[in-house]
Structures are given as structure tokens and as C-alpha cells.
C-alpha positions as CSV (number, residue, x, y, z in Angstrom):
1,M,-34.8,148.9,88.1
2,G,-35.4,148.5,91.7
3,T,-33.5,145.2,91.5
4,G,-31.0,146.7,90.2
5,F,-30.4,149.1,93.2
6,T,-29.2,145.7,95.5
7,L,-28.1,142.9,92.8
8,F,-24.6,143.9,92.4
9,Y,-24.2,145.9,95.9
10,A,-25.9,143.6,98.1
11,P,-22.4,140.8,98.4
12,I,-20.1,143.8,98.8
13,F,-22.1,145.6,101.5
14,F,-22.5,142.2,103.9
15,V,-19.2,141.4,103.3
16,N,-17.3,144.9,103.7
17,K,-19.9,146.6,105.9
18,V,-21.7,144.1,107.4
19,G,-18.8,142.0,108.3
20,L,-20.0,138.7,107.4
21,S,-18.0,136.0,105.5
22,T,-18.2,135.4,101.6
23,T,-19.0,131.8,102.5
24,A,-21.6,133.2,105.1
25,V,-23.2,136.0,102.5
26,G,-22.8,133.4,99.3
27,F,-24.8,130.7,101.8
28,A,-27.9,133.6,102.2
29,L,-27.9,134.8,99.2
30,G,-28.4,131.0,97.6
31,S,-31.1,130.4,100.3
32,A,-33.2,132.5,98.3
33,S,-33.7,129.5,96.2
34,I,-34.9,127.6,99.4
35,S,-38.2,129.4,99.2
36,G,-37.9,130.0,95.8
37,V,-38.7,126.6,95.0
38,A,-42.0,126.7,97.0
39,G,-42.8,129.9,95.1
40,R,-41.9,128.4,91.8
41,I,-44.2,125.5,92.5
42,L,-47.1,127.4,93.9
43,G,-46.6,129.8,91.5
44,G,-47.2,127.3,88.6
45,I,-49.8,125.7,90.0
46,G,-51.7,129.2,90.8
47,V,-51.0,130.1,87.1
48,D,-52.8,127.1,85.6
49,S,-55.5,127.7,87.8
50,P,-58.9,129.1,87.1
51,S,-59.3,130.7,90.6
52,W,-55.9,132.0,90.5
53,G,-54.4,132.9,87.3
54,R,-51.4,135.1,86.2
55,R,-52.6,138.4,87.3
56,R,-53.3,137.4,90.9
57,T,-50.2,135.4,91.2
58,L,-48.4,138.4,90.1
59,L,-49.9,140.4,92.8
60,F,-48.9,138.4,95.3
61,S,-45.1,138.0,94.1
62,A,-44.9,141.9,94.2
63,A,-46.2,142.3,97.7
64,I,-44.1,139.4,99.4
65,S,-41.0,140.9,97.4
66,A,-41.5,144.4,99.1
67,I,-41.7,142.8,102.5
68,G,-38.7,140.8,101.8
69,S,-36.6,143.9,100.7
70,L,-37.6,145.5,103.8
71,V,-36.1,142.9,105.9
72,L,-33.0,143.0,104.2
73,A,-32.9,146.7,104.7
74,A,-33.2,146.0,108.6
75,S,-30.8,143.6,108.3
76,H,-27.9,143.3,110.9
77,N,-26.6,139.9,110.9
78,F,-26.6,136.5,109.5
79,A,-29.8,135.3,110.7
80,T,-31.9,138.6,109.5
81,L,-29.9,138.5,106.2
82,V,-31.4,134.5,105.7
83,I,-35.0,135.7,106.5
84,G,-34.9,138.3,104.2
85,N,-33.3,136.4,101.3
86,L,-36.1,133.1,102.2
87,I,-38.9,135.9,101.8
88,T,-37.4,137.8,98.6
89,G,-36.9,134.2,97.1
90,F,-40.6,133.0,97.6
91,G,-41.8,136.1,96.1
92,L,-39.7,136.0,93.0
93,G,-40.4,132.3,92.7
94,L,-44.1,133.2,92.4
95,Y,-43.2,135.8,89.5
96,W,-41.4,134.1,87.0
97,P,-43.9,131.4,86.0
98,A,-46.3,133.8,85.8
99,N,-44.2,136.4,84.0
100,E,-43.2,133.7,81.2
101,A,-47.0,132.5,80.8
102,V,-48.6,136.0,80.1
103,V,-45.5,136.6,77.2
104,A,-46.5,132.9,75.6
105,D,-50.1,134.0,76.1
106,L,-50.0,137.0,74.2
107,T,-47.6,136.5,71.3
108,P,-47.8,134.1,68.2
109,T,-45.4,131.3,67.6
110,E,-43.6,133.0,64.9
111,N,-42.9,136.1,66.9
112,R,-42.0,134.4,70.5
113,R,-38.6,134.9,70.6
114,E,-38.6,138.4,70.0
115,A,-41.3,138.7,72.4
116,Y,-38.8,137.2,75.5
117,A,-35.8,139.0,73.7
118,I,-38.5,142.4,74.4
119,T,-39.0,140.9,77.8
120,R,-35.7,140.5,78.6
121,L,-34.7,144.4,77.3
122,A,-36.8,145.7,79.5
123,D,-35.6,143.6,82.4
124,N,-32.0,145.0,81.1
125,L,-33.3,148.5,81.1
126,G,-34.5,148.5,84.5
127,L,-31.4,146.6,85.7
128,G,-29.1,149.5,84.1
129,M,-31.2,152.1,85.6
130,G,-30.9,150.6,89.1
131,V,-27.2,149.8,88.8
132,V,-26.0,153.3,87.5
133,L,-28.6,154.8,90.2
134,G,-27.4,152.8,93.1
135,G,-24.1,153.4,92.2
136,V,-24.1,157.0,92.3
137,L,-26.2,157.0,95.2
138,V,-23.5,154.6,96.9
139,T,-20.7,156.6,95.9
140,T,-22.4,159.9,97.1
141,T,-24.2,159.2,100.5
142,G,-22.4,155.6,101.3
143,S,-25.9,154.5,102.4
144,Y,-26.3,150.9,101.3
145,R,-29.6,150.1,103.2
146,S,-31.1,152.8,101.4
147,L,-31.2,150.8,98.3
148,F,-33.2,147.8,99.8
149,I,-35.8,150.5,100.9
150,I,-35.6,151.8,97.2
151,D,-36.0,148.1,96.2
152,A,-39.3,147.6,98.4
153,I,-41.1,150.9,96.9
154,S,-40.3,149.8,93.6
155,F,-41.7,146.4,94.0
156,I,-45.2,148.4,95.4
157,V,-45.1,150.5,92.9
158,F,-44.8,147.1,90.2
159,F,-47.9,145.9,92.5
160,A,-49.8,149.2,91.4
161,V,-49.5,148.4,87.9
162,I,-50.6,144.9,88.1
163,Y,-53.6,145.9,90.1
164,L,-54.5,149.3,87.7
165,A,-53.5,148.3,84.2
166,I,-52.9,144.5,83.6
167,A,-55.6,142.1,82.9
168,E,-55.8,138.3,83.3
169,T,-54.2,136.9,80.2
170,R,-55.1,133.0,81.3
171,Q,-58.0,132.0,78.4
172,P,-61.0,131.4,80.1
173,D,-62.5,128.5,77.7
174,M,-59.5,126.3,79.8
175,R,-61.9,124.3,81.4
176,Q,-61.1,122.2,83.9
177,S,-62.5,119.3,82.0
178,Q,-59.6,119.8,79.3
179,K,-56.6,120.3,81.6
180,T,-55.2,117.3,83.3
181,Q,-55.1,117.7,87.5
182,H,-51.9,119.4,88.7
183,I,-50.1,116.1,89.9
184,A,-50.7,114.5,86.6
185,S,-49.5,117.9,85.0
186,W,-46.3,117.5,87.0
187,L,-46.1,113.8,86.2
188,A,-46.4,114.6,82.5
189,A,-43.9,117.2,82.6
190,L,-41.6,115.4,84.5
191,S,-41.8,112.3,82.1
192,D,-41.3,114.6,78.9
193,R,-37.6,113.4,78.4
194,P,-36.5,116.4,75.8
195,F,-37.8,119.3,78.5
196,L,-35.5,117.4,81.4
197,V,-32.5,117.2,79.4
198,Y,-33.0,121.3,78.9
199,V,-33.8,121.6,82.8
200,V,-30.3,120.5,83.1
201,V,-28.8,122.8,80.3
202,N,-30.6,125.5,82.4
203,I,-29.4,124.9,85.8
204,I,-26.2,124.9,84.1
205,F,-26.8,128.3,82.7
206,T,-28.2,129.4,85.8
207,T,-25.3,128.7,87.9
208,Y,-23.1,130.4,85.4
209,I,-25.4,133.8,85.6
210,S,-25.5,133.4,89.2
211,Q,-21.8,134.1,89.4
212,L,-22.2,137.3,87.7
213,H,-24.4,138.5,90.5
214,S,-23.0,137.1,93.5
215,T,-19.3,136.2,93.6
216,I,-17.9,138.4,90.7
217,P,-18.3,141.6,92.5
218,I,-17.1,140.4,95.4
219,Y,-14.1,139.3,93.8
220,F,-13.9,142.6,91.3
221,K,-13.6,144.5,95.3
222,N,-11.3,142.6,97.3
223,F,-9.7,140.0,94.8
224,V,-8.5,142.1,92.1
225,S,-5.4,144.1,92.2
226,V,-5.5,147.3,90.0
227,E,-2.4,147.9,88.3
228,N,-0.8,145.7,91.1
229,S,-1.5,148.2,93.5
230,G,-3.3,146.0,96.1
231,Q,-6.5,147.7,95.5
232,G,-9.5,146.4,94.1
233,F,-11.9,148.3,92.3
234,S,-14.0,150.9,93.7
235,E,-17.5,151.0,93.9
236,T,-18.0,153.8,91.0
237,T,-15.7,151.6,89.0
238,I,-18.0,148.2,89.6
239,S,-21.1,150.2,88.8
240,A,-19.4,151.4,85.8
241,L,-18.5,147.9,84.7
242,F,-22.0,146.7,85.1
243,A,-23.7,149.3,83.8
244,L,-21.9,148.6,80.3
245,H,-22.5,145.3,80.5
246,L,-26.4,146.1,80.3
247,A,-25.7,148.7,77.9
248,I,-24.2,145.7,75.7
249,A,-27.4,143.4,76.8
250,I,-29.8,146.0,75.9
251,L,-28.0,147.3,72.2
252,S,-27.3,143.2,71.4
253,Q,-30.8,142.0,73.0
254,I,-33.2,142.4,69.6
255,P,-30.7,142.1,67.0
256,L,-29.4,139.0,68.4
257,A,-33.1,137.6,68.6
258,R,-33.2,138.1,64.9
259,V,-29.6,137.0,63.8
260,L,-30.2,133.6,66.0
261,K,-33.9,133.3,64.8
262,P,-33.2,130.7,61.4
263,F,-31.3,128.6,63.6
264,S,-32.5,126.1,66.3
265,H,-33.0,126.3,69.9
266,T,-29.6,124.2,70.9
267,I,-27.7,126.4,68.2
268,A,-28.5,129.7,70.1
269,F,-27.8,127.5,73.4
270,T,-24.0,126.3,72.0
271,F,-23.5,129.9,70.7
272,S,-24.0,131.1,74.4
273,S,-22.2,128.2,75.7
274,L,-18.8,129.0,74.1
275,F,-19.0,133.1,75.0
276,W,-19.4,131.8,78.8
277,A,-16.2,129.9,78.3
278,I,-14.3,133.1,76.9
279,G,-16.2,135.4,79.5
280,F,-14.6,133.1,82.5
281,S,-11.5,133.2,81.2
282,F,-11.1,137.4,80.7
283,I,-12.1,136.8,85.0
284,W,-9.4,134.6,85.4
285,A,-7.2,137.1,83.2
286,C,-8.4,140.1,85.2
287,G,-7.5,138.3,88.5
288,I,-4.3,137.1,87.8
289,A,-3.0,140.6,85.7
290,K,-0.7,142.9,87.1
291,T,-1.8,145.9,84.5
292,G,-4.8,145.9,82.4
293,N,-7.4,144.8,84.8
294,L,-9.8,147.1,84.1
295,V,-9.9,145.9,80.2
296,W,-10.3,142.4,81.0
297,A,-13.2,142.9,83.5
298,A,-15.0,145.4,80.8
299,L,-14.0,142.6,78.4
300,A,-15.6,139.8,80.6
301,L,-18.8,141.4,81.1
302,A,-19.3,142.6,77.8
303,V,-18.8,138.8,77.0
304,F,-21.3,137.6,79.3
305,A,-23.8,140.2,78.1
306,V,-23.9,138.6,74.8
307,A,-23.8,134.8,76.5
308,I,-27.1,136.1,78.4
309,T,-28.7,137.5,76.0
310,S,-28.2,134.6,73.0
311,Y,-29.3,132.1,75.7
312,T,-32.4,133.4,77.8
313,P,-35.1,134.2,74.7
314,S,-34.5,130.9,73.0
315,A,-34.6,129.1,76.7
316,S,-38.1,130.5,77.1
317,S,-39.2,130.0,73.3
318,L,-38.3,126.5,73.7
319,V,-40.4,125.9,76.8
320,T,-43.5,127.1,75.5
321,E,-43.0,125.2,72.3
322,L,-42.4,121.5,74.5
323,A,-45.4,122.9,76.9
324,P,-49.2,121.9,76.1
325,E,-51.5,125.1,76.0
326,S,-53.3,124.1,79.5
327,Q,-50.0,123.4,81.0
328,R,-47.8,126.3,80.6
329,G,-47.9,127.0,84.6
330,V,-46.3,123.8,85.2
331,Y,-43.7,123.9,82.4
332,F,-42.3,127.6,83.1
333,S,-42.5,126.7,86.7
334,I,-40.2,123.6,86.4
335,S,-37.6,125.7,83.9
336,S,-38.4,128.4,86.5
337,L,-37.2,126.1,89.5
338,C,-33.7,125.6,87.3
339,W,-32.9,129.7,88.4
340,A,-33.3,128.4,91.8
341,V,-31.1,125.4,92.1
342,G,-28.6,127.5,90.0
343,Y,-28.2,130.4,92.5
344,F,-28.5,127.6,95.5
345,I,-25.6,126.1,94.1
346,G,-23.7,129.5,92.6
347,P,-23.6,131.5,95.4
348,P,-22.0,129.3,98.3
349,L,-19.9,127.6,95.6
350,G,-18.4,130.9,94.3
351,G,-18.3,132.1,98.6
352,W,-16.5,128.9,99.2
353,A,-13.8,129.4,96.4
354,L,-13.3,132.8,97.5
355,D,-12.2,132.0,101.2
356,Q,-9.9,129.1,99.8
357,P,-6.0,130.4,98.7
358,R,-6.0,132.7,96.2
359,I,-4.8,130.0,93.5
360,V,-7.8,128.5,94.1
361,S,-9.9,131.8,94.0
362,D,-8.5,132.3,90.5
363,R,-8.5,128.9,89.2
364,F,-12.1,128.5,89.9
365,W,-13.2,130.9,86.8
366,L,-11.1,128.5,84.5
367,G,-12.7,125.6,85.9
368,F,-15.8,127.3,84.6
369,S,-14.7,128.0,81.4
370,F,-13.9,123.9,81.0
371,S,-17.3,123.0,82.3
372,V,-18.3,124.3,79.0
373,I,-17.3,121.2,77.2
374,I,-20.0,119.1,79.2
375,T,-22.3,122.0,78.9
376,L,-21.6,120.9,74.8
377,A,-21.8,117.3,75.1
378,I,-25.4,117.7,76.9
379,L,-26.7,120.1,73.7
380,Q,-25.6,117.4,71.5
381,Y,-27.7,115.1,73.1
382,L,-30.7,117.3,73.4
383,N,-30.6,118.3,69.7
384,R,-31.1,114.7,68.7
385,I,-33.7,113.9,71.4
386,L,-36.1,117.5,70.3
387,P,-39.4,117.3,68.5
388,N,-38.7,118.4,64.7
389,N,-41.0,121.5,65.3
390,T,-38.3,122.8,68.0
391,K,-35.4,122.2,65.9
392,V,-36.0,124.4,62.7
393,G,-36.0,128.3,63.5
394,N,-38.7,130.7,63.2
395,Q,-38.4,131.8,59.4
396,E,-39.8,135.2,57.9
């Protein structure tokens, strides 16, 4: 919920209020991925470590993320914006391998897709409440900086919840003799060909998702001409659009997981790819349309919601199936690194596109639509090389 307060408003704030260029803000947001790489590597090692485990890694993640949010709240220039994002990126990097491993530890294979779907449902519920409340706060007070303070408070609350209510889920019988050493674990994961192809796919999808959180809010605010008025969407409208997006994600999460359960992971990924292509084409239509911009924007964000909810549970479930139990931390660390790479590529690329002539900024979205052709080709190859036990969906 705390992240929802800042996720869609940070780009608008630092471009329109602080006065930084879209390229600079895109680079600063992308810098979180640099430290996120270190966080994810250390998080993966910590998750598999007998002396650290899932719980302690989550505690450090929450504490570091709170510090990063406070730095962003005090940011007035490019340098402090980068520092805040570096700290936040490191904290989030620690979080994701531990989060994914906890879900894998607590659920049997046949229910894993639903378990990850419920986890994503909780993510989206929190984000939805944060986006709505953040939009109300900005509209009524105009205080963007308070959003980052609220985000920091949410991480402090999360720290307390972990400390008081979450037990260590790492199995105590995973003795050191039963697991490979850390370097050997990484080498084994990086020599797993199906997993490496999945990594490429995950980077592509994460680059898509990053546009939703970094480039699209600025595009809606500064580039869409609502009903040919020359004015973009207001913060209230943008808040409502992303609230709609999250509402559809919440409502579709469990039903989609059940519908896609009998099918292979690659079919779920293909379904998601097609929806990304449609959604990006709707963003292009929103930008060039003389009228009906709001309808195109709403359709795009609705389609993106389905694209995300059909992808993320299958992605996490596939990693669990490919990873040996004693190496889940490493596999989830590498999978999470894909998000760091995607968010390193996506925001600077989007910021650069929006600083170009208008014809480039508009056609940028068509480029993403056509890139799905490459994604589908990679998915066909992935389907051929996946182990047989991952190709058939889980039957009731």
C-alpha cells in the first residue's frame, strides 16, 4: 500500500514539480536496478544461508527500504534522487528472493500457481489502496513529498509485522552437506538452459511492466491531448485510471490462475504476450486520438492488468519447478535480477523516447507492440526445451 502512494506519482512529481527532464528522471528511476542487482544477489545468498534464512533477509529489506523512502522524501535534485533510488533498489532487491521462497516453502506443487496468484492479489490490493489514497492526498493537498514519508512508514510497519508474526520457513534439515556451495549453486543455475531462456523472457516482460510504472504516467500527463484541448490527464484522472487497472488485476487474478492452471507455463506466457501487444497499441491510439482519449487509456490499462495477472503466477511457479529445493534462493535471486535489468532498461528508454520529437514519442508504443513477435518466437523455443514435468499444467 505504501508503494502505491509513490509508484505512479514519483515520475510526475520529479518532472513537473522538481523540474528534472524526463530522461534524467528515467535514468534515476532506472538506477534503482543497479543497486537492486547487488540486493538480489545478496538476498539469494541470504535466503539459502542457514545463518540468515528468509525471515532475517526480509527484516533487512524492510529497514533499508524505509531509509530509501525518507531520502526520496527529502530529494530536491538529481543527485539525491539517484541516491534515494539506489537505497530503495537495494532494499527491494533483498525482498523479492525471500518473498518468492517463502511462498514456495509453504505450498505444495499442485497449488503453487494459486498461491502465487494470492500473493499477487495481496500486492495489487495494497497498490490499489495506495494509488487511490495517494491520488486523493495529492489532489487535496498538493503535497507529493508526504507520499514518500507514508511509504517509509509502511516499511516500518512491515518490519514490525515480519518481526512479530512471520516465522522462518527455511527447512532446518537442509544441512550444508546437502546443498552446493554458493558459487557452485550460481554456476549450476547459470548452466540450466531452460532457466536461462526463461530469464530472457522475464527481462522482456519486466521491461514491458516498467513502462506502466515510469513512462506511461508522464505520457498521460504531458503528451495526451484530452479531447484535442492540448491538456493531458489530471492527477485525479491518472489516479482513477491506475485504480481501474489494479481493480481489474485484483478481480482477474484468481479466476485467470484457475483458467490457465490446466495449460503449460509457455501458453500462459503467450497469452500474456498477446495482451501486451494489444495494450501498447491502445496507448499509441490514446496519444494520437483527437477524441476518446480516456476510453483508449482505460482499455489499455485494463488489457495490461490481464497481461500481468496471466504472467506473474506462472513465472514464479515455473522457477520453483526448475529449482532444486536447496537452491531456491539462487534461482529466485536470478529471476528477480530480471526485474532489475528490465527496470534498468525500461525507464531510461521511455524517458529518452519522451524527450524526442512527438512522432518518436507516439510510435514508441507501436515498437513495443511489434516486439512481441520476438517474444513469441523465444517462447516457442522455450516450450521445446523445458522438462516434460513443466509442460503440462496442474490438473485438479
